[in-house]
N, C-alpha and C positions, 0 to 999 in steps of 0.2 A: 465450557468450551472454549469458554475466551483460553485457558492456558491449554486447550489443547490444538489451536492454532498457532500458541507460538514454536509447535515442533514441526518435523517434517512429514512429508506425509504417511513414509514407513514408520518411522518413529511413533505417531499416531496410530498407526495400524497395530504395532506391536503393542501396546498400549492396550487399543482395547479389546484385543486376544485375551491380554492377562487377565482385564478385571473380569473377561467373562469368567475364563477359566478360576479365579478367587471366588464368584458368586456363585457356580455351578457347586464347588467342593463344599462351601457354608450351607447351601441347601441338602448336599449329601447328607451332612453331618446333622444337620437337625434334624433329618428325613428318623436317624436311627436315634436319635435324641428322646424325640418324642413317640416313637415305640416301645420304652422301658421304663419311661416314667411317670409316674403319677398326673392327672390333672394341674395341679400346684407345682409341681417340679417341670411339668410341659413350658409354663407359660415363663418360667424362670431361665431355663435352659434357654426355649427361644432367644429373650431377651438377649443374653450374652452370646450364643451364638452370631447371631444377626450384628451383635455390636464386632465381634472376632471380623465378621464378613466384611463389615464395613472399614473396618482396621484394616485389614488385606487389601480389600478398592485400594483405596487413600495411600496405603506403603507402595503396592505395585506404582504407583502413580506416579509418585514423589521420588520413589528411595532407588528405583527399577534401574541400572545402567542404561545409557541411553546411547545410541556412537555419536551423537554430533557431540551431545554434554561431556563423554569424555575422551572427546579429542584432546590431544596435550598441548599444552601451552610452549611457546617457544622465542624465546627472547630474540633470536638472532634470527631467524630464517625468516625469507622474503612472505609477505603475505599469501595465505594462502586460504581457500575453502576446506582442508582436510587439520586446520589446525588455529589456534588461537594466537594472537599475538596481543600481546599488553600495548597499549596505544594511551596517549595523554590527553584529556579535557582541556583546551587549551583557552576555550571561549563560550559563554553563557548568555545570551541577550534575552530578554523580557520582551514580548512582543504583545498588540493591545489584545490580545485575546488573551488573559491570564494562566489559560490551562494550556498554553505551546508556547517554546522559547525555541529561537537557534542556539544551537549548539557546535562548536569546530571542535572536530576531535585531529588531534596529528601521529601520523603513525612515524616511528622512528627511522631516519635515515636507512641503518641497516637491513632494514626490513619493507623498503619501498620497491617493489618490483618495476619493471621496465612498463611504462604505461601507455604504449601504442599496441600491446597484446592484443587480440580478440576481447577477453573480456574484459575489458575496461571501456570496452565499445557501448553505447547505450541500448537498451537499458539492464543497470543493472544493480545489486545492492548487495548488503552486507548482514551478519549478525550481528547483533549484541547480544553479551551475554550478563545476565543476572546473576552474579558473584553469589549471592544470599539466600537465592532459591533454586539455582543451577537453572534456569530458564533460560532460550535464548529469543531474541526476534526479530525480523528483518527490518531492517532499514536503510532507505533509498540516499545517496548522495545528492544535494541538488544539483551541484556544481560537479560531480565524479573528484577526481584527485589530485593537487597539484602536484607541481616538481617538487615541491616541499613536503607532500605527505599527508597537506591539509582535506579535510573534508569535513564540509557543512551540512548540517542537516535540521529540517524542521518536525519537533518532536514534540506530539500532544499526552497530556496527561489526563487518562481516564480512571473512571474509578474503580475499575478493575481492572484497568491493564495497570499489570503489576514491574513490565520492565519501563516502561512511561512515567512512569511515578518513580522508580527508583536511579532512574536518568537525571530526572527534574530536582533532588538531590545533590546531584553533583555539582562540584564547583572547580574552576579551572584546578590544576595542578594533580587533582584523584585521575588516578591509573585505572581504566575498564579493559573488557578484551572483548576481542573482535574474529572474527574470520570471514574471508571472501575475498576476492567476488566473486558473486554468484549472480547469473545471468536470470533476468526478469521478461524480458522479450525482447529476441534478436534482429533490432533495426537491420535496413538493409538500405542502403541508399539507392534508389531510382529502382525501389520496387515498387511503392505505391507511388499514385498521382497526385491523390491527397489521403491524411491520416489525421484524422478528428476523435480529440481527444475529449472524453468525459467525467468529469471526476467530482469528488465531493472531500470537502472537510480536506486533511494531509495527506489525499489520496492524488492532490497536483503534484506531488514530488516525482512520482517519474517520469510526469509526463513535461516540467521542469527541467530534470536533468537530459532530456534528447532536446527539448527545445534551446538550452542554452547550449551545446555541444553542436548543433547542428544550424544556429541562428545566431544567438546572442553573442556568440565568443570568435567570429567570424567575420571581419571586416566587409568582406564580399564574400557571404557563402556561396556555395556551387551548390547547392543543394535543390534539385527539380521538385520537389514535393511538396505542395502546400500544405499547410496546418491548422487547425481549426481547434480552438481548447474554449469549450463551454465548462464553466467550474460555477459548484456552488458551494453557498456556505447558508447558516441559519440566521447569522445575524453581517450585518457591515464591518463589525471590531472582529469575528470569529474570520475574515476573509483573511488569506494570506497574508504575511507582513511585508511591509513596504519594501522589502532587501528584495523580495519575489514577486511584487507585482509590480511595482515602477517600471523594471527594463522589459517586462510583458508589454504595458501599458505602450511604453514609448517605440516601441520597436514596430506592434503593429499599427500604431499613428501612422509611422514613417513607410513600411513597405506592409500593406495590406494587404497585397499581391501575395506577400508569403505565410504570414501570420493572423488569424483573425481571433479576436477575445469577446467572450461573451461571461457576464458575471452576474452571477443569481444570487437575490437573498429570500428564505420562507420569509421573513419580516423585516422591515428598515427599521424596526426599534431600536432603540439606545442610539450610542453615541455613534458619530461618522467616523469610518476609515482615514486613518491621514495622508493614502494614497489617492483614494478612489473617493470622490463626489458621490453621495448616496443616490443625487439625482439621475445620474449614469447606472444603476444596476438596476436589474428588472427584476422584481416581486414576483416568485413563483418558483414552480421544480422542473429544469428540465425533463421536459416530455416528447412526444413526438413531433409537438409544430416546429420546438424548437431545434430538433436533428433534422428533420425536414429542410427546416430553411439553412442548415447549416452545409451542407449539401452543394459543393457546388461554390460555396462561396457569399450564400445570400446576393445579394445588392449591391457589393463593395465598401460597405459602411465598415469603420474601422473598428471598433469594438466592440457596440452598440446593440444590444440585440434586434433593435426596432427595426432597423434594414432588413432583419432574417426573416421576423414575423411575415412579410409581405410576399414570400418565394412560394410558387404554386404548387399545390399538390401533386403536381408527376416531375416534380425537378430531379428525383431517383433516377425514373426511366428515360428522362431524358438524357441525364450523364451517363448512365449504362449504353445509353442507345449510341453514345460519343464513345464506348469503348473503355471510358477513364475504373480506374481500378481504387477502388477506397478501403482503406484498413481504419477497424470503429476499436478504441481503447478504451476500457473502464475502469474507474479504480476509486473506489470509493466506499463508504459503510454500508454493510450486506443491505440493511433495506433499499438505501438506493441503487446499488447496482443489482438487484434481483429486477426492481425497475426499470431498470432500464437495458439490461442484457441478459436476463435471468441470472436463477442462482446459480455457486461452485455446484459441480456436480459431486458424487461420491470421492471422499478425501481428498475435496481440493479440486478436482481436474474440473476441467472448462464445462463441461458438463454440455446441456443445450443451451442455443440459442432464443431465450424469450423475454417477456419484456417490451417495448416500446420496439426495440431493435427488428424483435420477432412477430411483431407485428407488420413491420414494415418488409417483411420476408429477406432479413438478412440471415446469415447464418455462420459457422463457424470459419469459412474461409474467410473472411471477413469484418470475424469481431473477435475482440482476445482480453478476457477479463483479468486484472491483476489484482 
């Protein structure tokens, strides 16, 4: 299932169809064999044919051409979603969580497109291809792309995450292939009064890109939208690295009217995070109480959840009474996403809104799953 998620929706659908076709063919062959052989030979034929069927299934998944993986590689063309561009790994940095690292990729100068085009407005990602097994996966640049073609990523290595493990083995000077940009969610300035982002693990990366673009990179932001970020990790050391947390904490302290930040951990055990004292973290998972408190900015405290927990249960009704437009963005591991907003629909479509947000009465008009 992890590998299916590495492909596009159309590729997954084609792959499933081929798997079903291969399976049905092997079953038909099995029926023919069992009708014309003895009891002893039936068992042998069945075993053989099931093995062949399994082989066909595996082959159809790994070896069948895929439109995205078969995209050409172009050395001198501008960065584009329609082809792969070779880029260089320029830096890799270890993080408090040994299973994550910060990595910078640099696009060749001749391949850097005009950065003022809509495609580079938040939130966008690129696909990185693992050349060893020809699988690609989307990653979100933390600060977009600069004029020198540099993009920084926070990448986690999962036990069954093929591309993440492959990237962790890369060193400065290595070349990899990417394609993009691809729009993840279309930010529109002035469309919402409030955007509440709920993330877990590396799911914070698209939200950091949005906040960096609209707030952190501008001396005097003219954005009228108020942002709230609720982020959760298992332990303090698994929180985002200091390069991500320090700017968020500093900005939320200086401008609580523009950015409200709340950090959660499942357990406070283990070493503390170098950028955030453990006493400032909320132990527990993000749920309805935290979400209700976040609507409207809570009581105005800068980034600790303590002030948010005092918000009344009818906050949402009061805000809607004032006509405020609120958008919830949710990104994180599947179990967390399901508990907050309900699971993805078929082929990773948005599906219905469930979880805590569904119980609070929100629908697809005000919830987006990344």
